[in-house]
N, C-alpha and C positions, 0 to 999 in steps of 0.2 A: 489554555492548553496547559497541562502539568510537565514536569521535569523529564518524565518517562518520553511523552510525545514529543517533546522539543528534542531530546536526544534522537529520537528515530528520523524526524525530520533533516536533523545535522548530517544523520549519516546517508540518509539519500540525497540530500544536495551536495553533501561531498562524492558519490558515486556518481551520480548525473551530471556533474557542471557543465559538459558539454551540450547536454540535451536540451537545456535551459537556462534563462538567467540566472538570477540570486537565489530566490526562492520558490519553493512548493506555495502557491497561494488557494487558500480554500474555495471552492466551488460550491454555489449554492443553484438549486433547483427547485421552483415551485412546482407541485403538481397541484393546478386548480381544484382539479374534481374531488380531490380527496381533503383538502385545505391542509396540506403539508408540505412542509421545506426538508429537502433532502441537501445535507451538508458533508461533501466529503473534504478531506485533507487537502487534494489536490489533483491536479491531473500532468501527466508527462507530456511534451508536448515537442513535435518534432522540430527541426530547424527552420522549416517551412509552417510554423504554427500549426499542423494540424494535431488534433488531440490524439495521442496514442494510446494512454493508459489511465483509468481511474485509481488514483489511490486512497486507502485509509490506514492509518498508523495508530494501532491501539495498544493502550497497557494496562486495563482492566481486568474486569471477570468475564468469564466465557458469555455470560449474558451479554455483556455490552461488547463483546466481539462477533458474539452472531448479530446485535445490531448494527454493525459496521459493516457485515456481509450484506443484509438487506439494504444499505445504503449503497453500497456497490453495483449490487443487482438493479435497483431502482433507477438509480444513474445513468448507468449503462444502457438500459433499455429507452429512455428519451436521447441521451447524448450520442450514441452509437462511439464508441472508442474501442470496442473489441477487444479490449483487454483488462482485467480486475490486478490490482496487486494489494495485497493485505500485508502489512508488515506488523507482526507481533512482539511486545517489548517485554521481556519478563522482568518482575518485579519481587521484591522481598516477600510479598503475599501470595504471588502467583508464578511459579517457575515453570516455564512452559518448554516443550520439547519437541524434536522432531515428530512423533506420533500426535501432536497436536496440531503442529502443520499439515500433518495428512488427512485430520479430521477436517479443518475448517476450510482445506481446499477441495475435499471432498463435497460439502457444504456447498460450497461457491460453484461448483460443477451441477450439482442438484438444481441449484435456483438460476443461475444463467442461462442464457440464450446458447444451444450449441456451438454456433459460430465463435464465441466468446472463450477466449485463452484465459486462464486463471493462475495465478502465482500468490503462494504463501510464503512468507521466509518468517524466521524466529530469529530475533539477534541475540548475541551472548550478552551484550553489556546494555545496561540501562541509565538513566539519567544519574543514579548515586554512584554506580560501579561502572564507569566506561571503558569501555573496550573498542575505541573508534575505531582506531587503525584496522582491526581483526573484521571488525563489523563491515566497514566500507568496503575493503576486500573481497569478503562474501557475498555483499551485496551486486558490487559489480561482477562477479562471477554469475551469480545466479541471474541476474539479468541480462547478460551477455548471451546464455542461453535461450532466456525467455523470448528475448528480441531478436535471435536468431543474428545475432553479428559477433565479430572477433574478439573486440574488447569495446569498454565503453567507459569513455571518460579517462582516458591516461592520466 
């Protein structure tokens, strides 16, 4: 995992500390018929240990982000989380913006089962230029809307 993805995990862990324990753990799913393994960055769990949301954190090229979208869609078809979260971290070589957020969310909606909710968040900071406080607040705000709760992890 690179420094930018590690930063994304730090932001998410701080924003969701009341929803799950220490860290977001990588999840793997083997699809025997295709001889492929899908790896996602983690799953947000409820306090009752129910899978709420599949998570991918990506900080590279648009092609790699599209791969993360595919991983989320395939994972959710088998694991039934009903929600996908894609966090995009801008890097010095790829400075993503709100338009990119909309584009990747539209792609997720296009590929996902209609009952699955999707959220894409583009952070302001990255592994080199950290904006931890503002990114954590932004993620809390966006996820409180996404999960339909008043506040998350005060």
